[in-house]
KOLGUVO-573299 format. One record per residue: residue number from 1; x, y, z of N, C-alpha, C in turn; residue in one letter. Coordinates in steps of 0.2 Angstrom, whole numbers. Atoms other than C-alpha are relative to their C-alpha. Last residue first. Example, Ala and Ser with C-alpha at 12.3 -4.5 7.8 and 13.67 -1.06 7.14 Angstrom:
% KOLGUVO-573299
   num      nu      nv      nw     cau     cav     caw      cu      cv      cw   residu
     2      -4      -6      -1      68      -5      36      -4       5       3        S
     1       4      -6       0      62     -22      39       4       6       0        A
//
This chain:
% KOLGUVO-573299
   num      nu      nv      nw     cau     cav     caw      cu      cv      cw   residu
   282      -6       3       4     543     375     414      -1       0      -9        K
   281       2       5       5     532     388     422       7      -4      -3        L
   280      -1      -2       7     542     396     437      -4      -5      -4        P
   279      -5       1       5     536     390     454       0       2      -6        R
   278      -6       1      -5     525     392     469       7       0      -4        R
   277      -3      -7       0     510     398     457       7       1       4        Y
   276      -3      -2       7     505     381     452       4       6       1        T
   275      -6       3      -1     500     377     470       4       2      -6        E
   274      -4      -5      -2     486     390     467       7      -3       1        V
   273      -1      -6       5     478     379     454       5       4       4        R
   272      -4       2       5     478     363     465       2       5      -5        A
   271      -6       1      -3     470     372     479       6      -3      -5        M
   270      -3      -5      -2     456     378     468       7      -1       1        W
   269      -2      -4       6     454     362     460       3       6       1        G
   268      -5       5       3     451     352     477       4       3      -6        A
   267      -6      -2      -3     442     366     484       5      -4      -3        Q
   266      -6      -2       5     428     367     470       6       0       4        W
   265      -1       4       6     415     357     480       6       2      -5        R
   264      -4       5      -3     418     366     496       1      -5      -7        K
   263      -7      -1       5     410     381     487       4      -6       2        N
   262       2       4       7     393     374     495       5       1      -4        P
   261      -2       7       2     401     380     511      -2      -3      -5        P
   260       6       3       5     400     399     510       1      -8      -2        N
   259       5      -5       0     410     408     522      -5      -3      -3        N
   258       4       0      -7     421     393     526      -5       3       0        A
   257       2       7      -1     425     390     507      -4       0       7        I
   256       6       0       4     428     409     505      -4      -6       1        R
   255       5      -5      -4     441     408     520      -8       0      -4        R
   254       3       3      -6     448     393     510      -3       4       6        L
   253       5       5       4     450     404     494      -3      -4       7        L
   252       7      -4       2     457     419     505      -5      -5      -3        V
   251       3      -2      -6     471     406     513      -7       4      -1        F
   250       4       5      -3     475     398     497      -3       3       6        R
   249       6       2       4     479     414     489      -3      -6       3        A
   248       5      -5      -2     489     419     504      -6       0      -5        A
   247       2       1      -6     500     403     503      -7       6       1        D
   246       5       6      -1     501     405     485      -2      -1       6        A
   245       6       0       4     508     422     486      -5      -5       1        F
   244       5      -5      -4     519     419     501      -6       1      -4        S
   243       3       4      -5     527     404     491      -5       4       3        G
   242       7       4       4     529     415     476      -2      -4       5        L
   241       5      -5       2     540     427     488      -7      -4      -4        V
   240       5      -3      -5     549     414     496      -6       4      -2        A
   239       4       5      -2     555     406     480      -4       1       6        E
   238       5       2       5     560     421     474      -5      -6       2        R
   237       0       8       2     569     428     488      -5      -3      -4        D
   236      -1      -1       6     567     447     489       0      -7      -4        A
   235      -5       4       3     562     445     507      -1       2      -8        T
   234      -3      -4       4     549     459     512       7      -2      -4        D
   233      -7       1       0     536     450     522       4       5      -5        G
   232      -3      -3      -6     517     447     523       8       0      -3        Q
   231      -8       1       1     505     443     510       2       4       5        M
   230      -3       6      -4     486     444     516       7      -1       0        H
   229       2      -3      -7     482     462     509       3      -5       4        L
   228      -5      -5      -2     490     455     493       0       3       6        L
   227      -7       3       0     478     440     492       6       4       2        V
   226      -1       3      -7     464     451     497       5      -4       0        H
   225      -1      -5      -6     466     464     483       1      -4       7        K
   224      -7      -1       0     468     448     470       3       5       6        L
   223      -2      -2       6     450     443     474       8       1       1        G
   222      -5       5       2     444     432     488       3       2      -6        W
   221       0       1       7     432     444     498       6      -6      -1        G
   220      -8       3       2     428     445     516      -1      -1      -7        E
   219      -1       2       7     411     455     522       8      -3      -2        P
   218      -3      -5       5     411     456     541       2      -3      -6        V
   217       5      -2       4     397     445     550       4       6      -5        G
   216       0      -8      -3     409     442     565      -4       4      -5        T
   215       0      -1      -8     407     423     566      -1       7       0        K
   214       4       2      -4     402     417     549       0       1       7        K
   213      -4       4      -5     412     430     540      -6      -4       3        N
   212      -1      -2      -7     400     439     527       4      -7       3        P
   211       4       4      -3     404     433     508       0       4       7        Y
   210      -2       1      -7     412     445     497      -5      -4       2        T
   209      -5       6       0     412     448     478       3      -1       6        E
   208       3       7       1     396     458     478       4      -6      -1        S
   207       5       2      -7     404     473     487      -2      -7      -2        A
   206       7      -1       0     416     474     470      -2      -2       7        A
   205       2      -7      -1     435     477     472      -8       1       1        I
   204       3       0      -6     441     459     472      -2       7       3        G
   203      -4      -5      -3     452     462     457      -2      -1       8        E
   202       0      -6       1     447     445     448       3       4       6        G
   201       5      -3      -5     445     427     454       0       8       0        K
   200       3       4      -4     453     417     440      -5       3       5        F
   199       6       3       4     458     430     428      -4      -5       2        N
   198       5      -7       1     466     441     442      -4      -4      -6        I
   197       3      -2      -5     475     425     448      -6       5      -2        Y
   196       5       5      -2     481     419     432      -5       1       5        D
   195       4       1       6     490     434     427      -6      -4       2        I
   194       4      -5       0     497     437     444      -5       0      -5        L
   193       5       1      -7     503     419     447      -4       7       0        P
   192       6       5       0     510     419     428      -5       0       6        Y
   191       5      -4      -4     521     434     430      -6      -4      -1        L
   190       4       0       7     534     424     418      -6       4       3        D
   189      -2       0       7     550     425     428      -4       0      -5        S
   188       3       4       5     541     429     445       4       1      -7        S
   187      -3       8      -2     552     436     459      -4      -4      -6        A
   186      -6       2       1     550     454     453       3      -6       1        A
   185      -3       0       6     533     454     449       7       0      -1        V
   184       2       5       5     528     446     464       3       1      -6        V
   183      -3       4      -2     537     460     475      -1      -6      -4        R
   182      -7      -1       3     530     473     465       3      -6       1        N
   181       1       1       8     512     467     470       7       1      -4        F
   180       1       6       2     517     466     488       0      -2      -8        Q
   179      -8       3      -1     525     483     488      -1      -7      -1        R
   178      -6      -1       5     510     490     480       6      -4       1        R
   177       1       5       6     498     480     492       3       2      -5        V
   176      -1       6      -1     507     488     508      -3      -5      -7        H
   175      -8       1       2     508     505     501       2      -7       1        E
   174      -4      -1       7     490     505     497       7      -1       0        R
   173       0       7       4     486     497     514       1       1      -7        E
   172      -4       6      -3     495     511     524      -2      -6      -4        Q
   171      -7       0       3     487     524     513       5      -5       1        D
   170      -5      -4      -4     470     519     519       7      -1      -4        S
   169       3      -5      -4     453     513     513       6       4       3        E
   168      -2       0      -7     458     502     498      -1       7       4        L
   167       5       4      -4     447     503     482       2       0       7        A
   166       5      -5       0     458     517     473      -5      -4       5        T
   165      -2      -5      -4     473     504     476      -5       6       2        L
   164      -1       4      -5     463     489     468       2       6       5        I
   163       7       2      -2     458     499     453       0      -2       7        K
   162       3      -6      -2     476     505     451      -7       0       3        P
   161      -3      -2      -6     482     486     452      -2       9       0        L
   160       3       0      -6     470     481     439       2       3       7        A
   159       5      -4      -2     476     488     424      -3      -1       5        A
   158      -3      -7      -1     492     478     425      -5       5       1        Q
   157      -3       0      -6     482     462     426       4       6       2        M
   156       6       0      -5     471     466     412       3       1       7        R
   155       2      -7       1     487     470     401      -6       1       6        L
   154      -6      -4      -3     494     453     406      -2       7       1        A
   153       0       2      -7     478     445     401       4       4       5        L
   152       6      -3      -2     478     453     384       0       0       8        Y
   151      -3      -6       1     497     446     382      -6       4       2        E
   150      -4       0      -7     490     430     387       3       7       2        A
   149       5       2      -6     477     430     373       4       2       6        Q
   148       3      -7       0     491     436     361      -5       0       6        L
   147      -5      -4      -3     501     420     366      -3       8       0        G
   146      -2       1      -7     486     409     364       4       6       3        V
   145      -1      -7      -4     481     416     347       2      -1       7        T
   144      -7      -2       3     482     400     336       2       8       3        S
   143      -6       4      -1     471     390     348       5       4      -3        H
   142      -2      -1      -7     457     404     348       7      -2       2        L
   141      -2      -8      -1     457     405     328       3       0       8        Y
   140      -6       0       4     455     386     327       4       6       2        A
   139      -6       3      -4     442     386     340       7       0      -3        R
   138      -1      -5      -6     432     400     331       5      -5       4        L
   137      -4      -4       2     434     388     314       2       6       6        G
   136      -7       3       1     427     374     323       5       5      -1        K
   135      -4       1      -7     413     384     329       7      -2      -1        T
   134      -2      -7      -4     409     391     312       3      -1       7        K
   133      -6      -3       2     410     374     304       2       7       3        H
   132       3      -3       6     397     366     315       7       4      -2        S
   131      -5       1       4     405     355     329      -2       2      -7        N
   130      -7       0      -2     397     363     343       5      -2      -4        F
   129      -4      -1       6     381     367     333       7       1       3        E
   128       2       2       6     370     358     345       4       1      -6        R
   127      -2       8      -1     379     362     361      -2      -3      -8        K
   126      -8       1       0     378     381     356       2      -7       0        F
   125      -2      -2       7     359     380     352       8      -1       0        V
   124       3       4       4     355     372     369       3       0      -7        T
   123      -5       4       0     367     385     378      -2      -7      -4        R
   122       0       4      -6     356     398     371       5      -5       0        T
   121       6      -3      -6     356     412     359      -1      -4       7        P
   120       5       6      -3     371     406     349      -4       2       6        W
   119       5       2       5     377     420     337      -4      -5       4        P
   118       0       8       1     385     429     352      -4      -3      -5        C
   117       3       4      -5     382     447     349       2      -7      -1        P
   116       6       1       0     394     456     335      -3      -4       8        P
   115       3       6       0     409     463     339      -6      -1       2        V
   114       5       2      -7     411     480     334      -1      -8       0        R
   113      -1      -4      -6     425     484     321      -3      -1       7        D
   112       4      -7       0     421     469     312       3       4       6        H
   111      -6      -6       2     431     453     308      -3       6      -1        D
   110      -1      -5      -7     418     441     318       7       6      -3        L
   109       6      -2      -3     410     434     302       1       3       7        W
   108       3      -7       2     426     434     293      -6       2       2        A
   107       4       2       6     436     422     304      -4       6      -2        P
   106       5       5      -3     447     432     315      -3      -2      -5        P
   105       6       0       4     464     442     308      -6      -5       2        K
   104       3       8       1     477     442     321      -7       1      -2        A
   103      -1       2       8     485     460     317      -2      -8       0        G
   102      -7       3       0     489     465     336       0      -4      -7        R
   101      -5      -5       0     473     476     334       8      -2       0        E
   100       0      -3       7     463     462     329       5       5       0        R
    99      -3       5       6     468     452     344       0       4      -6        L
    98      -7       0      -1     465     467     356       4      -4      -6        Y
    97      -2      -6       3     446     469     348       8       0       1        A
    96       0       1       8     444     451     351       3       7      -2        M
    95      -7       3       1     450     454     370      -1      -1      -7        M
    94      -6      -4      -2     437     468     372       6      -4      -2        A
    93      -1      -6       5     423     459     363       5       4       1        P
    92      -2       2       7     426     443     374       0       5      -4        F
    91      -8       0       2     424     451     391       2      -1      -6        S
    90      -2       2       6     406     455     396       6       1      -1        E
    89      -2      -4       4     403     460     415       2      -4      -7        K
    88      -7       2       3     392     449     424       2       5      -4        F
    87      -5      -4      -4     376     457     433       8      -1      -2        R
    86      -3       4      -6     365     450     419       5       5       3        T
    85      -1      -4      -7     354     457     405       2      -3       6        K
    84      -2       3      -6     356     447     388       0       6       6        L
    83       5       0      -5     348     456     374       1      -2       6        G
    82       4      -7       0     359     449     361      -6      -1       4        E
    81       4       0       7     369     433     365      -4       7       2        P
    80       8      -1      -2     383     438     379      -4       0      -8        F
    79       3      -2       6     401     432     377      -7       0       1        W
    78       6       0       1     413     429     392      -4       4      -6        I
    77       3      -7       1     431     427     391      -8      -2      -1        F
    76       8       2      -1     435     408     397      -4       8       0        H
    75       2      -3      -5     453     414     399      -8       0       2        G
    74      -2       3      -6     460     403     386      -2       3       6        I
    73      -7      -2      -1     447     408     374       4      -3       7        G
    72      -4       2       5     428     407     376       7       3       0        L
    71      -7      -1      -4     415     406     389       5      -2      -5        S
    70      -8       5       2     398     407     381       6       2       4        A
    69      -5      -3       5     383     416     390       4      -5      -1        F
    68       3      -2       6     367     412     400       4       3      -5        D
    67      -2      -7       2     375     401     413      -4       3      -6        E
    66       2      -5      -5     367     386     424       3       8      -3        A
    65       7       1      -2     378     375     414      -2       5       5        E
    64       2       3      -6     393     381     407      -7      -1       1        N
    63       7      -3      -3     395     386     389      -1      -4       6        W
    62       4       4      -6     413     383     381      -7       3       2        A
    61       7      -2       1     423     386     366      -3      -3       6        T
    60       0      -7       0     441     383     372      -5       5      -2        I
    59       3      -6      -6     434     369     379       2       6       0        M
    58       6      -3       1     438     358     363      -3       5       5        D
    57      -2      -5       5     456     358     367      -8       2      -2        R
    56       4       3       6     453     348     383       0       6      -6        N
    55      -4       2       5     468     352     394      -4      -3      -6        G
    54      -4       6      -1     459     353     410       4      -3      -6        G
    53       3       5       5     450     368     402       1      -8       3        T
    52       7      -1       2     452     383     413      -3      -6      -3        E
    51       5      -2      -7     468     378     422      -7       1      -1        N
    50       0       6      -5     476     371     407      -5       0       4        L
    49       5       4       4     470     387     396       0      -7       4        W
    48       7      -2      -1     479     398     409      -5      -6      -3        V
    47       1       3      -8     495     385     408      -7       4       2        Q
    46       1       8       0     495     388     389      -2      -2       5        H
    45       7       1       3     493     407     390      -1      -8       1        G
    44       5       0      -6     508     406     402      -7       0      -2        V
    43      -2       5      -5     519     397     389      -5       2       5        K
    42       3       6       2     512     408     374       0      -5       6        T
    41       7      -1       0     517     423     384      -4      -5      -3        A
    40       1       1      -6     535     417     386      -8       1       2        L
    39      -1       7      -2     537     415     368      -3      -3       7        G
    38       4       4       2     531     432     365       0      -8       1        P
    37      -2       2       6     541     441     378      -5      -4      -4        P
    36      -2       8       1     531     448     391       1      -2      -6        I
    35       2       3       7     530     468     394       1      -8       1        T
    34      -4       7      -2     527     477     412      -1      -2     -10        I
    33       2       4       6     524     495     412       3      -6       0        Q
    32      -5       3       4     524     504     429      -3      -4      -6        P
    31      -1       7       0     507     512     435       7      -2      -5        M
    30       1       3       5     509     531     436       1      -8       0        A
    29      -5      -1       6     512     538     453      -3      -5      -6        A
    28       1      -5       5     498     541     464       3       0      -6        E
    27       5       3       4     501     525     474      -3       5      -4        V
    26       6      -1      -4     518     530     480      -7      -2      -4        L
    25       2      -9      -2     532     523     470      -6       0       4        K
    24       5      -2      -3     540     505     467      -1       7       3        P
    23       1       2      -8     554     506     456      -7       1       3        P
    22       0      -5      -5     551     509     437       0      -3       6        A
    21      -6      -4       3     553     499     420       0       6       6        I
    20       2      -8       0     546     485     429       4       4      -3        L
    19      -3      -4      -6     552     467     423      -4       7       0        R
    18       4      -6      -1     547     452     414       2       4       4        P
    17       2      -2      -6     561     440     411      -4       5       0        H
    16       6       1      -1     565     435     394      -4       0       7        G
    15       4      -2       7     583     437     395      -6      -3       0        A
    14      -1       4       6     590     436     413      -5       1      -6        P
    13       4       6      -1     589     451     423       1      -5      -6        E
    12      -4       7      -3     602     464     424      -4      -5       1        A
    11       1       1      -9     593     476     413       3      -5       2        A
    10      -4       5      -4     593     482     395      -1       1       8        A
     9      -6      -1       1     576     490     387       5      -5       5        G
     8      -2      -2      -7     559     488     395       8       2      -1        L
     7      -7       3       0     551     487     377       2       3       7        N
     6      -6      -3       3     533     493     378       5      -4       1        A
     5      -5       5       0     517     482     380       7       2      -2        L
     4      -1       2      -7     506     496     386       6      -5       0        L
     3      -5      -5      -1     506     503     367       3      -2       8        A
     2      -6       3       2     496     487     363       5       5       2        A
     1      -2       5      -6     481     493     373       7      -2      -2        M
//
């Protein structure tokens, strides 16, 4: 995966600005490679961590109520206890493999080619051992690798576009989504909106990630696919592009709430999060 973080070479962009190494092409073309400088990756990672934890340093290791797995790192990557069967996809082992590949040596009990199952079998045990030497050491490691975790999220974001394009029904939709994706990449000085949203609400390609419209019954989703489909325009003005992305994210999330009213309890936090997409990180 580290090979995807290729150098982009000289270009007429400000220093430290992430860039495409190829112009937009047809959907069959190879995905343009994107890189984020280390300092910028750390800044993006810090904001993702703030979004996920509210700034509580201890919550870089968490186990949410009503869930059967731990949520770890800036992106709350999920880690399954041994034997757990669930519809969710485990993500912590792949992230850890990337950190090791990039030379970030984890605590000895995690320093294996194959990441072991989560050592805490239940939330109760996790809470009981929250301040143990093992858990504190894991938190320290995760805080020390914020930038690398953000690089991993950038790779995840980059890998999402081909999946989204494949899931679309027409060449017209694919061309529209690729164009909007590339507009956001070109407009964003940090790629934060795309990196955070794919971590926040996913690609939007699974049928299970939809709710039926209350009036029409048509399934409607809220992933990155749906945000890009809803975006309009072709201006290159950065403020306008980022505003359009934030508006589209707001639209699909409010639509989700309308289709599934119990989600209204999350509305304030969701809306605050998408507002952070309107301008570059400071």
